[in-house]
N, C-alpha and C positions, 0 to 999 in steps of 0.2 A: 503494500499499500504506500502510495506517495505521501509525503508529509509536508506540513508547513515548516518553513525555515524558523530557526530560533530568533532571527532578527524580526521576522514578521510578528511572532508571538509576543516578543518583548515590546514591540511598538503598540501592539493591541493592549497589552497590559498597562503601559504607561498612559494611553489615551483613556482606559477604562479604569479609573482609580477605584480600588476595592471598597474604600470607605463610602464613596459617593454611590457606588452601585448598590451595595448591600443596605444602605440607608434607605433606599426605595422599598425595602422589604422589612427591615427591622429597625426599631427605635434603638439607636445606639447612644451610650453615655461614655464620655471619656474617663479612663482610669489610668492615670499615668500617661505613658506614651502609646498605650493601646486603648481599645474601645470594647465595651461589653454590651450585651443585649440578651433578650430572651430568644432562644434558639427557635428558628422558624421551621425546623425539621422534626421537633418533638415537643410535647407539652411540658412546661416547667415553670416554677414559681420564682426561683432564684436564678439570675443570669449566669449562665455557664458558657455562653456563646461569646468568643473573643475574636476581635478582628485585629490583625497586626499590620498596621500601615507601612512599617519599616520593610517587612518582607512581602507585603502585598498578599497576605494569606489570611486564612481564618480556621478556627478550630473550636468545636464544641466538646468540653470536657464531660458533658452529661451523656451525649449519645454517640460521640466519636466521629461525627461528620466533619470533614475537613477538606481544605484545598485552596485554590486561588480563585481569581475571578471567573474563569471559564468553568471550573468545577462547581462554583456556586450557582451559576446560571443553569448549568445541566441539571442540578437538583431542583432548583426553585421553579424552573419552567418545564421540567420533564422532557429535556431535549438530549439528543446525543452530541458527541463532541463537535462535530462539523456544524450542526445546526446552532449550537451554542456560540461558536466562533462567528457564524453568519449574523446571529442576533446581535452580538456585541459590535460587530463591524457596522451594522446599520445605525447602532446608537452612537458610534464614534465617527461616523461618516467616512469609513475606511472602505477601500474596495477589496473584495475577496480575490485572492489570486486566481487567474484563469485556470490554472491546473494546480496539481500538488496536493490534492486531497481526495479522499474517498467519500462520495456522497451516496453510497449504496443504501444506508439507513435512511437518509433523507428522502431518497426516491421511493423507498418502500413505505415510508410514513406518508408521502404524497399520494401514493396508490391507495393507501387505506382511507385517506380522506375522500378520495374520489368514489371508493366503494360505498362509504357511508352516505355520501351525498346521493348516489344513484339509488341506494336502498330507501332513503327518506323520500325520494321522488316516487319510487314504486309504491311505498306504503300509502302515500298521499293519493295517488291515482286509484289505488284499490278501494278508497272511500266512495268513489263515485261509480262503482260497478254494482251489479246485482249482489256479488258476494259481500261487498262492504256496506250494505244498507244498514245492517245492524250497528255497525261502528258509527256511521253517520247519525243514526237516531240516538245513539248514546250521547254524542257531542251536543246534539239539539236538546236532549233531555237536560244537560248541564247548562243549557242557556248560551252556548258558544255560537257566536255569529260566524258566517262564512269568512268574513274578513279576519276574524281571530284564527280560524282554522288555518287560513292561508299564511298569516303572519308567523305563526308558530310551526308551520309544516306539519300539522298533525295528520295522522293517518291510520291505517288498519292493516293488520297482518292476517291474511286469509287462513281459514281453518284447513290447511293443507300441510303435509309433511315437506313439500318441496315447492311451495309457491314462489317464494323469494329465490331459492336456489335456481330454478329453471330460468327465471328472468335474468338473473345475474350471469349465469353461464352464457346466455345468449349475448350478453354484453361483453363477454371475453374474460370474465374473472374466473379463477380456478377455485376449486373446492378448498384447497389449502388456504388460500387468501381469504376466503370467507370465514373459514374456521378461525384463522388468527384475528380476524376483525370481530370475532365473537357474534357473528350473524348466522353461523351454522355450528351444530354440534355433531359429533361423530360417534359411532359405536362399531364394535368389531366382534363379529360372530364367525366361528369356524375359519378364522384367517382372513375374512373378507371385511373390508372397511366400508361403512355406509354413512353418508352425510345426510343431515336433515335440518330444516329450519329451527333456529333457536326461539323464534317468536311465532306463535300460531294462535289464531282467534283472539287477538288482543287489539285494543286501540293503542296506537304507537305515538310516542312523543320523542322527537329527535332532541338529543342534548348537543347544544351549540356552545362553543367556547368563546372567550372574550374576542378573539380574532375572527369569528364568524364561520369557523369550520365545524362540520357535524362530527362529533367525536364519539358519540355513543347513543344508546336508545333506552327508553323506558317503556314497558308494555304493561297495560292494566287489563284485567279480565272484565268481561261484560256481565258477569253474575257474581255470586258470592263464593265461587270456588277458590281453592288456595293452590299456589300462592296468588295473592291478590295483585302484587306487583312483581315484575321481573325487570331487573336493570342490567345493563352491560357490565361484565367483568373488566378488569384492567387489560388494556391492549397497548399497542405501540403508541397510540394517540390519545389515550385516555387513562387517567389515574383517578380511582374512586375517592381517594383521600383529598383530591383537589376538585372533585365534581360539584359544580354549583350550576343550577338551572336559572336561566333568564338573565345572566350577568351580561350577555351580549347587547341586551336591550337596556338594562338598568344602568349600565356604566354611562350611557348617553343622557341620562335623566338630568333635569336641571336641579333636582333635589340634591342636597349634600349628605343625605342619609340613604341607607338601604334597609328595607323592610325584609326580614328573614322569616319565611313560613316553612312549615314542615314538608309539604308536598307539592310537586309541580302542578297538579290540578288546581290547588288554591292559588298558586302563583299566576296561572293562565287567567283565571276568573278575575283576579284583582287587577291584572293588566287591562283586560277588557273593560273594567269599571273605571279606568283612568289612572290607576296607580302604577306608574311606569318605572318605579324604582324598586319593585318587588323581586326577590330571588328565593330559591328554595334549595335545600340539601337533597341529595339523590339517594334515598334509600339507605343512608348511613348516618350515623351520629356526626355531629359537627366535630371537625378535627382542628388541631392547632394549625395545620397547613392551610385549611380553608379560611380560618380567621385571619391569618397573615396575608392571604390572597385579598380578602375583602378590605383589609385596612388600606390597600393601595388605591381603592376606588371610592372611598367615602370617609367622612369625618366621624360618622355615627352609625351604629346599627340599631334597628328597632326590632326586637324579638316579638314575633307574633305566632307562637306555637299554640297547639290545640289546648283547649281548656280541661281535657281529661287528665287523669293522674300521670299517664305516660308523658303527656305534653309538658306537665308542670316539672316533672323530673329532668326532662330534656332541656327545659328552660334553665333550671338551677345549674345543670352541667355546662350549658352554653355560657351562662354568666361567668362561671369560673374560668372558662377558657379565654373569653373576651377580656376579663379583668387581668389575666396573666400577661397579656400583651399591651395593656394600658389603653384599650379601646373604649371610647365613650359609648354608653349603652342605655337604652330605655326598653321597658317591658310593657307590652299591651295586655290589659286585663280584658279578656273576651267576655262580653255579656250579650245575651240574646242569641246565642248559638255556640255550638261545640267547636266550630272552626271558622275561619274567615269567609269561606264560601257559603256557609249556611247563614251567616250574618248578612251577607250581600243579598241572599235570596229573601230573607225574612224582612229586612228593614231598608235595603239599598245602600249605595255607596256613601251617602252622607253620614249615616250611623258609624260606619267603619272609619270614616275620616275623623269623626269625633273622638273615637277610641284612640286613634293614633295621636291626635293632638293632646289627649289626656293621658298618655302613656307615662308611667312612672319611671324614674330611673331604677338602676338595679338595687340600690340601697333601700329605696322606698318599697319596692316589690318584696324584698326579703323581710323588711320589718312588718309589712302588712300580713304576710304569711305567718310570721312568728306570733303576732297578736292573738291570732285564732287558737294558739295552743296553750294559752295561759288565762287564768282568771285574774284580770288586773284589779278586781275589787278586793283582793286579799293581798297582805304584805308578802306572803310567800310567793304568790303569782307574779307580783311586781319585781321581786328580787330575781326570780328565775328568768323572767322576760328581759330584764335589764342586763343580766349576765350574757344571755344569748345575743342581745342587741349590741352589746360591747364587742362581742366576737365578730359580728358582721362588720362593724365599723372599724375594727382593728385590721380587717382584710383589705380595706381601701387605702390607696397611696395618698389620697387627698387630705391634708390637714384641715383645709377649709370645709370639706364635707363632714369631717369628724366634728368640727366646731359647730356647724349649723344643726346637724342631727342631735348633737349632745344638748343644744339649747332647747330643741323641740321636746326631747324626752324628759328634760328637767322640768319644763313648764307643764307638760301632760301629766307627770307621775309625781311631781312634788319632791324631786331629788335634786341635790346640788349638782350643778353642772360640772364643778371642778372634780366631784367624786367620780363622775362618769368618764371624764377625760383621763383621769389617773388610771382608771381600770382599763380604758382602751390602750393607753401607752404601755401598760404592763403586758397586755396581751399582744400588742404589736412587737415588743422586744422579744417576748417568748416565741412568737411565730417566726421571727427573723433568725433566732438561734436554732430553732428546729429545723427550718429550711435549709440553713447553712450546714448544719450537722448531717442532715439527710443527703444533701447534695454531696458533701465530702465523702460520706459513706457509700453513696451510689457510685461515684467516680471510682473509689478504691475497689469496690466490688466488681465493677465493670472491667476495670483493668486487670484485677486478679483473675477474673473468669476468663477474659480473652487470652491471657498468658497460659492459663491452665488448659483451655481448649487447644491452644496452638501446640503446647507441649504434648498433650494427649494425642492430638491428630498426627503429629510427626514423631511419636514414640521417643521423645527426649525429655529432659527435665527443664523446669522453669528458669533455672540459672542460665542454661543455654539460650533460651528465648530471650532473656534480658540482655545477655551478652551480644546476641546478634543485633538486637536494637541499639545497643550502645555503639557498636561498630558502625552502623548505618549513620547515626547521629554524629559521630566523630568525623566521618568522611565528609558529610554535608557541611560541617562546621570548619574543617581544615582540610581541604582536598590534598594539600602537600603530604599528608600522612600516607595516602595511598601509594605515592611515588616511592616513599621510604620502605613500604611494606609489599610493593608490587609482586615480588617473587614468592612471597609467602602467603598472601591472601587470596583464596580461591572461591569461586562461586559455589563450589560443592560444600563449602564450609556452612553455608546457609540452608538449614534443614526445612525451613518454611518456604513454600514455593513463592509467595509474594515478596518475601525479603530477598530470595535469590534474584528475583527479577529486578527489584529495586537496585540491588547491589550492582548487577550487570550494567544497568543504565548509568549509575554513578561512575562505575569504572570506565565505561566507553566515553562518557562526556569529559571525564578528567583527562584520558588519554588523547582525546581530540581537541583539548583546550577550549571546550564549550561551556556555556553557562550552566550553573547548578541551580539557577532560579526555579522556583516551583513550577512556573508557567511552562518551562521547557520540558517538564515531565508530563504535563497534563494530557498530551495526545498519545502517549505511550502506556499510560496507566488507566485502569478502570476507576470509576468514582471511589469504590471501596478501597482500592490500592493507593489511590491519592490521599485518602483519609488516613491510612496507615502511615504513609510517609510523613505527612505534616504532623500527625499525632506523635510519632516517634521523635521528630526534631523538637516539637514544642515541649514535650515531656522531659527532654534532656537538655534544655536551654542552658542550664548551669553546669553542664558536664565539663569536667576538667579534662581537657584533651592533651594526650601525650602518647608517645610511642609505647611507653611501658604499660599504660592503661589499655591500649589497643591490643598489645601482645598478651596481656593478662585475660582479656576477653576472648581472644582467639584460643588460648590455652584452655579456658573453661569450655568453649565449644567443642574443641577436639577431644577433651577428657570425657565429655558427655557422649560424643559419638563412639569413643572406644568402648565405654560401658554398654552402649547400645548393641555394639557388635558381640560383646561377651554374652549377652542374653539371647543370641540368636541360636535356635536349636541346631544341632549338628546336621540334620537333614537339610536345613536351608543354607548351609555354608557352601561357598564355592570351593572348587578343588584347591585353589590357591590358598584360601583362608583356612581350610582344613589342614593343610600341610604346615601352615604357619603356626598352628597350636602346638605342634610337636617340636618346634624350634624354640619355643618360649621356655 
């Protein structure tokens, strides 16, 4: 595979400053010469995601994700390497080289987009056939206008095993392509593979990303059979943890907020009623990745989940996720219906608009729910309620909010405001200590677990794994060490495959006098391998580098390898190793 030159990648890195790039996705705060924030790739309360402007890299000590600007865009936008480079080139107004890169994955992704677009067209056309009458009646029953059906590209999957397959085959798409796009399933009996439609006898909703590409589908039954909904699984162009319905329309709204509802049917009804800033999750609970994605398109999220118990639990969970990234939040209290669609049917859009305007912030929502659990007419009820209320307020970062709600609670319950604030401060400090302790413990456990797994997988001890990591860190920090140890340091000394690969790249770059900048490794390493490299370097930043230290690491590695050989059963020994036993 042809490659981008180091000069091109370094220029791209200089034009796409990592701090500016990541700031579009993560709220960063300066801590010394580095910056920290809440990781966009996993849910956390205490920042463990660190950006290093000096080396133009990042690393999360919580989940282990790491790399440089290209690696970040690969993860954040779910792109392959070449697509991430193209994405950054467009941002930096740079021209992609005319040749020198492999775009096979990009072409495959483009093909998948075309497949999804053609499938969406097929489903939509089926609505207006005799087979699709039932689907069209369903949409009419929900009150959808023809313009709404057209706007969202709604459709119907015929009640056939191969309705879509036959159509797509006539368009030139293969069974394997349709299977990889999650539009076909396959079974194997007596050695014969059979493909069949993934969606049958369902009304179909295409899922369109923020760029306008059809990336997935949701299908709903027309009766009460189970499963009620089927949604596409992850594919080359779709990642469920980032799946948001309606964002392609809502991002263009003049509103500065996004209304988040549970299902895409509710979202479609609200759009038709004039609420053009509505979005929905896709058959999965809100994720930290979704929350970070939404924060790029709005200043505030308005939660409008269903009024049932499941909806309220989902609301509480979503509040925690949005609070963890510092997102401004309000919560709609639905009255007059179990979900937004029912409220629209019963009372019309003005009623729902009034509910949106009267939506409480997350603190008020939590306090209202708490009040119903206690008898505030008794001293014991007041004490228990205030304790729980203080816990709610201790979880907010806003000192102003703590002050305002402490005043309200003081007036309402006849308790000194200062007493409430003191308790809030105590709980805030306790939470901070617990979060930091948990974070440190989690990082330690994750590191130990990773080292233990690597040792077990490669039939060696943890000392050897650590020694291999230290050697890689030492060479990255002081390339001249390799030249002094060139005749003694071998790729075969690294028992972990990814470490051996990383070492060989470091060795080759040093021999060719090429840059050891992280960006110059990004096209040759996978995202996980890139995370390993950056993690090793960042965890050994204070490593004292010397020839003796490297020699000690090498001795530990080879001692572990010798012990490993000694444990090999005689039947597994080569003839040379077998004879060598007699010479000892």
